[in-house]
C-alpha positions in Angstrom: 238.5 109.6 340.0 241.7 111.5 340.9 243.7 108.3 340.5 242.0 107.6 337.1 242.8 111.1 335.8 246.4 110.7 337.0 246.7 107.4 335.1 245.3 108.9 331.9 247.7 111.8 332.1 250.6 109.4 332.1 249.4 106.8 329.6 250.8 106.6 326.1 248.3 108.5 323.7 248.3 105.6 321.4 246.8 103.4 324.2 244.5 106.0 325.8 241.4 104.7 324.1 242.0 101.2 325.5 242.8 102.6 328.9 239.7 104.8 329.0 237.5 101.8 328.0 238.9 99.8 330.9 238.4 102.7 333.3 234.8 103.0 332.2 234.2 99.4 333.0 235.8 99.7 336.4 234.2 103.1 337.3 230.8 103.2 335.6 229.6 105.7 338.2 232.2 108.2 336.9 231.6 107.6 333.2 230.2 111.0 332.4 233.2 112.7 334.2 235.7 110.6 332.4 234.2 111.1 329.0 234.1 114.9 329.5 237.5 115.3 331.1 239.7 112.8 329.2 240.7 113.9 325.7 241.1 111.1 323.1 243.0 111.1 319.9 240.8 112.6 317.2 239.0 110.5 314.6 237.8 111.5 311.1 234.6 110.8 309.2 233.6 111.7 305.7 230.5 113.8 305.0 229.2 112.3 301.8 226.8 115.2 301.2 229.4 118.0 301.2 232.4 115.8 300.2 234.5 117.0 303.1 236.0 115.2 306.0 235.2 116.2 309.6 236.5 115.4 313.0 234.6 113.2 315.4 234.7 114.0 319.2 232.5 114.3 322.2 231.6 117.8 321.3 229.7 116.9 318.1 228.3 113.6 319.3 224.7 112.8 320.0 224.0 109.2 320.9 226.1 107.2 318.4 226.0 109.9 315.6 228.3 112.8 314.9 227.3 116.1 313.4 229.2 117.4 310.4 230.0 121.2 310.6 229.8 121.4 306.8 226.2 120.0 306.2 225.0 120.3 309.8 223.7 116.8 309.5 224.4 113.8 311.7 226.2 110.6 310.5 224.6 108.1 310.8 221.3 110.1 310.4 219.7 111.2 313.6 216.3 112.8 313.5 216.3 114.6 316.8 220.0 115.4 317.2 221.0 118.6 318.9 221.5 121.6 316.7 222.9 125.1 317.3 220.6 128.1 317.0 220.5 129.9 313.6 222.7 132.7 314.8 225.3 130.4 316.3 225.2 128.1 313.2 226.1 131.1 311.0 229.0 131.9 313.3 230.0 128.2 313.2 230.1 128.3 309.3 232.3 131.4 309.3 234.6 129.9 311.9 235.1 126.7 309.9 236.0 128.7 306.8 238.5 130.9 308.7 240.0 128.0 310.6 240.5 126.0 307.5 242.8 128.8 306.2 244.6 129.0 309.5 245.1 125.2 309.5 246.5 125.2 305.9 248.9 128.1 306.6 250.2 126.8 310.0 250.0 123.0 309.4 250.4 122.7 305.7 247.4 120.4 305.4 245.4 118.3 307.9 241.8 118.4 308.8 240.0 121.0 311.0 236.5 121.3 312.4 234.7 123.9 314.5 231.6 123.2 316.6 229.5 125.6 318.6 226.6 125.2 321.1 224.7 127.2 323.6 225.9 127.3 327.2 222.6 127.7 329.1 224.2 127.7 332.5 226.4 130.7 331.8 224.1 132.5 329.3 226.7 132.3 326.6 228.1 129.8 324.2 230.9 127.3 323.8 233.1 126.8 320.7 235.4 123.8 320.0 238.2 124.2 317.5 239.8 121.0 316.4 242.9 120.2 314.2 244.2 116.8 313.2 247.4 116.5 311.3 248.7 113.1 310.1 252.4 113.6 309.4 253.2 110.0 308.3 254.4 109.0 304.9 251.0 107.7 304.0 249.0 110.6 305.6 247.9 113.9 304.2 251.1 115.6 305.3 253.1 117.3 302.6 256.5 116.3 303.9 256.1 112.8 305.2 259.3 112.5 307.2 257.8 110.2 309.8 257.0 106.5 309.7 254.0 107.3 311.9 253.0 110.6 313.5 250.1 112.8 314.5 249.2 116.1 316.0 245.8 116.4 317.6 244.8 119.9 318.9 241.6 120.6 320.9 240.7 124.1 321.8 237.5 124.7 323.8 236.4 128.3 324.4 233.7 129.2 326.8 232.3 132.6 326.0 230.6 134.1 329.0 227.8 136.8 329.2 228.7 139.9 327.4 227.8 143.6 327.9 227.8 146.2 325.2 231.6 146.3 324.9 233.3 143.3 326.7 233.0 139.5 326.9 234.8 136.9 329.0 236.7 134.1 327.2 238.0 130.9 328.9 240.2 128.8 326.6 241.3 125.3 327.5 243.7 123.8 325.0 245.1 120.2 324.7 247.7 119.0 322.3 248.5 115.3 321.8 251.7 114.5 319.9 253.0 111.2 318.7 255.8 110.4 316.3 257.8 107.4 315.2 260.8 107.3 312.9 262.6 104.3 311.4 265.5 105.2 309.2 269.3 104.9 309.0 270.0 108.3 310.6 267.8 108.0 313.7 267.0 104.4 313.9 263.7 103.2 315.5 262.6 106.2 317.7 259.2 106.8 319.4 258.2 110.0 321.2 254.7 110.9 322.4 252.9 113.0 325.0 250.2 115.5 325.7 250.0 118.9 327.2 247.1 121.1 328.5 246.9 124.8 329.3 244.2 127.3 330.1 243.8 131.0 329.4 241.2 133.5 330.7 240.8 136.9 329.1 238.2 139.8 329.0 238.2 141.3 325.5 236.3 143.9 323.7 233.7 142.6 321.2 234.3 145.4 318.7 235.9 143.1 316.2 233.6 140.2 316.9 233.9 136.9 318.8 235.6 135.0 315.9 238.5 137.5 315.8 239.0 137.3 319.6 238.9 133.5 319.7 241.3 133.3 316.7 243.9 135.5 318.4 243.7 133.5 321.6 244.1 130.1 319.8 247.0 131.5 317.8 248.8 132.7 321.0 248.0 129.5 322.9 249.3 127.2 320.1 252.5 129.2 320.0 253.0 128.6 323.7 252.1 124.9 323.5 254.6 124.4 320.6 257.3 126.1 322.6 256.5 124.0 325.7 256.6 120.8 323.7 259.9 121.7 322.1 261.5 122.4 325.4 259.9 119.6 327.5 259.8 116.7 325.0 262.4 117.4 322.3 264.8 119.5 324.4 265.0 117.0 327.2 265.2 114.1 324.9 268.0 115.7 322.9 269.8 116.5 326.1 269.5 112.9 327.4 270.5 111.3 324.1 273.5 113.6 323.6 274.6 112.9 327.2 274.3 109.1 326.9 275.4 108.8 323.2 277.3 112.0 322.3 277.9 112.7 318.6 281.2 111.4 317.2 282.9 114.8 317.1 282.0 115.5 320.7 283.2 112.0 321.8 286.5 112.6 320.0 286.9 116.0 321.7 286.3 114.4 325.1 288.9 111.8 324.4 291.4 114.4 323.3 290.8 116.4 326.5 291.5 113.4 328.7 294.9 112.7 327.1 
């Protein structure tokens, strides 16, 4: 299992679904652990009743159906699918509306979904916040600079038992990034990777769970973007400029050697 997780951390995100399928065939006894611990690129399905698209993942899946956060119905229809309680469903509706605004302001488009369910083991609940942004020329991105590209963000927050004033929040965030360009300035260039971080906080519930979870996600996404910029883009830029320096830098080096 440890070797399998190590392999999935190093595999190209574009090939992760194929790799996971192969591992499930090789390690059927670990199928539940693999499915729960390995994050896959997010997929989208249309809710015909509400007219909105929603994100499919393991957190809104029951059998072979996926629950829409907009209509609270499964697609394809499933009579006995798991449903959140009435109180949690109301919080889920509010979270989807708020997160849609957050997504539009930060990502300039894309698709978002929020799912919540009871956590019976810890006497609390769990919330999953998802964002999928297609930045390709044919996607829903507003700029379309990339030949292909996507940003998949998965934020899972476990809210522990609360007293009258405080609650414990455990946030686990994963971001999967892939981009491909093919133009005269950059040529054929491909960059992809994923990053995962965790945050634990005890916060006052005065402003409500939704406010606390939103602040944590905003802070975590800022840290993840900075890490991706430094690790992937920063190191790539450094290597490229070292191996193939820009013309003016190359000319300066030639002048210094004379």
